[in-house]
C-alpha positions in Angstrom: 72.7 16.3 173.1 76.3 17.4 172.5 77.4 20.7 173.9 80.2 22.9 173.0 81.7 24.9 175.8 79.9 28.0 174.6 76.5 26.3 174.2 76.9 24.7 177.6 77.5 28.1 179.2 74.4 29.4 177.4 72.4 26.4 178.6 73.4 27.1 182.3 72.7 30.8 181.8 69.2 30.0 180.3 68.4 27.6 183.2 69.5 30.3 185.6 67.3 32.9 183.9 64.3 30.6 183.7 64.6 29.7 187.4 64.9 33.4 188.3 61.7 34.0 186.3 59.9 31.2 188.2 61.0 32.7 191.5 59.8 36.2 190.5 63.3 37.6 190.1 65.0 39.1 187.1 68.7 38.8 186.2 70.0 42.1 184.9 72.6 42.4 182.1 75.6 42.7 184.6 74.5 39.5 186.4 74.3 37.7 183.1 77.6 39.0 181.9 79.3 38.2 185.2 77.9 34.6 185.1 79.8 34.1 181.8 82.9 36.0 183.0 86.3 34.4 182.4 89.7 35.8 182.6 91.0 33.0 180.5 88.6 33.7 177.6 89.5 35.5 174.5 88.1 38.9 175.6 87.5 39.0 179.4 84.6 41.3 180.3 86.5 43.3 183.0 83.8 46.0 182.8 81.1 43.6 184.0 83.5 42.3 186.7 84.3 45.8 188.0 80.7 46.8 188.0 79.7 43.6 189.7 82.4 44.0 192.4 81.4 47.6 193.1 77.5 47.4 192.9 76.6 43.9 194.0 77.0 41.9 197.2 78.8 38.7 196.1 77.6 36.9 199.2 73.9 37.8 198.5 74.2 37.0 194.8 71.4 34.5 194.2 72.9 32.6 191.2 74.0 29.5 193.2 70.6 29.2 194.9 68.9 29.6 191.6 71.1 27.1 189.9 70.5 24.6 192.8 66.8 24.9 192.4 66.9 24.6 188.6 69.1 21.5 188.8 66.8 20.0 191.5 63.9 20.5 189.2 65.6 19.3 186.0 67.2 16.2 187.6 63.7 14.8 188.3 63.5 13.8 184.6 66.1 11.6 182.9 66.3 14.1 180.0 67.0 17.0 182.3 69.6 15.2 184.2 71.3 14.1 181.0 71.3 17.7 179.7 73.0 18.9 182.9 75.5 16.1 182.8 76.4 16.8 179.1 76.7 20.5 179.7 79.0 20.1 182.7 81.0 17.5 180.8 81.5 20.1 178.0 82.7 22.6 180.6 85.1 20.2 182.3 88.2 22.1 181.0 86.7 25.5 181.1 87.3 28.2 183.7 84.5 30.8 184.2 82.5 32.4 187.0 79.4 30.3 186.4 81.3 27.2 187.5 82.0 28.8 190.8 78.2 29.1 191.1 77.8 25.5 190.1 80.3 24.5 192.8 78.6 26.7 195.4 75.3 25.1 194.5 76.9 21.7 195.1 75.9 20.4 191.7 78.2 17.4 190.9 80.5 18.1 188.0 82.0 15.5 185.7 85.7 15.6 186.1 87.0 13.9 182.9 90.5 15.0 183.4 91.0 13.1 186.6 89.4 9.9 185.2 91.5 10.1 182.0 94.6 10.7 184.1 93.9 7.7 186.4 93.1 5.4 183.5 96.2 6.6 181.7 98.3 5.8 184.7 96.9 2.4 185.3 99.3 0.6 182.9 102.2 2.3 184.6 101.0 1.4 188.0 100.4 -2.2 187.1 103.8 -2.5 185.4 105.6 -0.9 188.3 103.8 -3.0 190.9 104.5 -6.2 189.0 108.1 -5.3 188.5 108.5 -4.4 192.2 106.8 -7.7 193.3 109.0 -9.8 191.0 112.1 -7.9 192.1 111.3 -8.4 195.8 110.7 -12.1 195.4 113.9 -12.7 193.3 116.1 -10.6 195.5 114.8 -11.3 199.0 112.9 -14.6 198.7 114.0 -16.6 195.6 113.1 -19.9 197.3 109.4 -19.0 196.8 109.9 -19.6 193.1 112.0 -22.7 193.7 115.2 -20.8 193.0 118.5 -21.1 194.9 120.4 -18.0 194.0 123.7 -17.1 195.6 123.8 -14.0 197.7 126.3 -12.2 195.4 123.8 -12.7 192.4 120.9 -11.5 194.4 122.9 -8.4 195.3 123.6 -7.8 191.6 119.9 -8.2 190.9 118.9 -5.4 193.3 120.3 -2.5 191.4 119.1 -4.1 188.2 115.5 -4.0 189.4 115.9 -0.4 190.6 117.1 0.5 187.1 114.2 -1.4 185.5 111.7 0.3 187.8 113.2 3.7 186.8 113.3 2.9 183.1 109.7 1.7 182.9 108.6 5.0 184.5 110.8 6.9 182.0 109.2 5.1 179.0 105.7 5.9 180.3 106.7 9.5 180.9 107.9 9.9 177.4 104.6 8.5 176.1 102.7 11.0 178.2 104.8 13.9 177.1 104.3 12.9 173.4 100.6 12.5 174.0 100.3 15.9 175.6 102.3 17.6 172.8 100.1 16.0 170.2 96.9 17.1 172.0 98.3 20.7 172.4 99.2 20.7 168.7 95.8 19.5 167.6 93.9 22.0 169.9 95.9 24.9 168.5 95.6 24.0 164.8 
């Protein structure tokens, strides 16, 4: 199942409510609104946040425990585990109070941003390591490649390899900036 961020939030809230019902508890309206609270959202529910801060003990708030039990129950089936994974994946770029509860419940989240970043940096890292290795061999140990380069030529190669190292990083940096600008433009329009 594909989740949008809003449907994923509603899924977590429904699982929280169902688990509260199983445990003989009830979530009131303020608790539900607080679970969905986000300062980054279009219209932050500051009224719920203020009421929650004044009337509830955040440490005694049961949402994390309820979520942990709901997740433990659901992960016993492949479908349940897949639903949680899909919902948390849809929320990977979101920021709302419910994710604090997910983290407190120690429910593993899918961090797509880090994985995408690392995979995006892999070509740069491989290029830079290869260039660094080639430069070190040519400048410091050219005889390993069967070359007999004069010292003055190897000294000229050293700044050249530093420049290549810098330039490759600059090229990849430009690509990343262009990709980020394109993503920002497509998400706004």
